[in-house]
N, C-alpha and C positions, 0 to 999 in steps of 0.2 A: 504494499500499499504506500509505503514512504518512497519507494522508487517511482511509482506512478506519479505521485505529487511533484517529485523532483523533476521528472520528465515534462509534466505539464507546465511547471514553472519556467523551465528552460525554453520550452516551446513559446510561451507567452512572451518572454523576454526577447526572443529572436524576432518575433513579429512586431512588438511594440518599440523596439529600439533598433530600427535598421540603420545600417551603415550605408556608405556610398556603394551603389551597385553600378559599375560601369558596363552596363549591358544595353543592348538595343534590340528591339523586336520590330521588324519592318512589318508594314500592313499585309503584305503578302503572306508572311508566316501566320499572322493572326487570322487571316481569312482561311488558311489551310487548316488551322487547328479547329476553327469553328465548323468547317465543312466535315472534318473527321468526326467531331461530336455529334453533329446532326445525322450523318450517315450511320453512325453506330446506334443512335437512338431509334431512328426509323427502321433500321434493319432488325433491331430487337423487337419493336412493335410488330413488324410483319411476322417474325418468327413466332412470337407468342400467339398471335392471332391464328396463324396456320395450325400451330399445335392444338390450340383450343378447339378449333373447328374439327380437327381430326379426331380428337378425343370425344367431342360431343356426337360426331357421326357414328363412332364405334359404339357408344352407349345407346344411341337411338336404335342401331341395328340389333343390339342384344335385347333391348326392351321390346322391339317389334317381333323378334323371334319368340320371345317368351309369351307375348300376348297371342301370337299366332297359334302356338302350340298348347295354349292353356285351355283345357276342356271345361267349359262352364255350362 
């Protein structure tokens, strides 16, 4: 627990007391990063949607077979 608090304190100090960062990110790199994040987000949404539809289709098939074979 004490190590976690120390880590959190160091992390807060790093972000609250920044030094000089002699770095430059050009707009092209920022646009590329944004494009990658958006592509990952929409790809994940597509994958989740396709998987959900496949699972629901399988469940509907199973329920349809059970109802079809159910002698009432």
